[in-house]
C-alpha positions as CSV (number, residue, x, y, z in Angstrom):
1,M,235.8,121.2,55.6
2,T,235.1,120.7,59.3
3,A,232.9,122.9,61.4
4,A,234.7,125.3,63.8
5,V,234.4,124.2,67.4
6,P,233.7,127.1,69.7
7,P,236.3,127.7,72.4
8,P,235.4,126.5,75.9
9,E,234.1,129.1,78.2
10,P,236.9,130.2,80.5
11,E,236.6,129.3,84.1
12,E,237.1,132.9,85.1
13,S,239.7,135.7,84.9
14,H,242.0,136.9,87.6
15,D,244.1,139.9,88.2
16,L,247.5,139.4,90.0
17,G,250.4,141.5,90.8
18,I,253.7,140.6,89.3
19,T,255.2,139.1,92.5
20,E,252.1,137.0,93.2
21,A,252.1,135.8,89.6
22,R,255.8,134.9,89.7
23,D,255.3,132.9,92.9
24,N,252.4,131.0,91.4
25,L,253.4,130.8,87.7
26,A,253.1,127.0,87.3
27,D,249.6,127.0,88.7
28,I,248.6,130.0,86.6
29,V,249.9,128.3,83.4
30,N,248.1,125.1,84.2
31,Q,244.8,127.0,84.8
32,A,245.2,128.7,81.5
33,A,246.0,125.5,79.6
34,Y,243.4,123.2,81.1
35,T,240.5,125.5,82.1
36,G,240.9,128.4,79.7
37,S,241.1,130.9,82.5
38,V,242.8,134.3,81.8
39,T,245.2,135.8,84.3
40,Y,246.0,139.5,84.0
41,I,249.4,140.5,85.4
42,S,249.5,144.1,86.8
43,R,251.9,146.5,88.3
44,R,250.6,149.3,90.5
45,G,247.1,148.5,89.4
46,R,247.8,148.7,85.7
47,R,247.4,145.6,83.5
48,L,250.7,144.9,81.7
49,A,250.2,141.4,80.3
50,A,247.9,138.3,80.3
51,I,248.5,134.6,80.6
52,V,246.2,132.7,78.3
53,S,246.2,129.3,76.8
54,A,248.3,128.7,73.7
55,E,245.1,127.8,71.9
56,D,243.6,131.2,72.7
57,A,246.7,133.1,71.7
58,E,246.9,131.2,68.4
59,R,243.3,131.9,67.7
60,L,243.9,135.6,68.3
61,E,246.9,135.6,66.0
62,R,244.9,133.9,63.2
63,A,242.1,136.5,63.6
64,E,244.6,139.4,63.6
65,D,246.3,137.9,60.5
66,A,243.0,137.6,58.7
67,Y,242.0,141.1,59.6
68,L,245.3,142.6,58.4
69,A,245.2,140.5,55.2
70,G,241.7,142.0,54.5
71,L,243.1,145.5,55.0
72,A,246.0,144.7,52.6
73,R,243.6,143.4,50.0
74,K,241.5,146.5,50.3
75,A,244.5,148.8,49.9
76,L,245.8,146.9,46.9
77,A,242.3,147.1,45.3
78,E,242.3,150.9,45.9
79,I,245.7,151.2,44.3
80,E,244.7,149.1,41.3
81,A,241.6,151.2,40.9
82,G,243.8,154.3,40.6
83,E,243.4,155.8,44.1
84,P,246.2,158.2,44.9
85,T,249.0,157.0,47.2
86,I,251.3,159.0,49.5
87,P,255.1,158.7,49.9
88,W,256.4,156.6,52.8
89,E,258.1,159.6,54.5
90,Q,254.8,161.5,54.5
91,F,253.0,158.5,56.0
92,K,255.6,158.1,58.7
93,A,255.5,161.8,59.6
94,E,251.7,161.8,59.8
95,T,251.5,158.6,62.0
96,E,254.5,159.0,64.2
97,G,252.4,160.3,67.1
98,D,250.2,157.2,67.0
99,R,252.7,155.1,68.9
């Protein structure tokens, strides 16, 4: 097993409006890929998205997958231990406002 290599420290982060980001997309992508910088894309002052390196996005996806797998294992263990469950329709009704 190899030791995990920490990610490089990003050069910095930037906030850009959509128009400016579109006009400079190639440069923004290169900065993300080669320096690790993060560029937040905003509209009317509200962040909508971010451009990050593929490596950072993949790392985030792996961390999210591991977290969700842990939640699933915990839920299955609770079911196997006899914890009560609720019907899907009840769950949907109770969580619909969470979106």
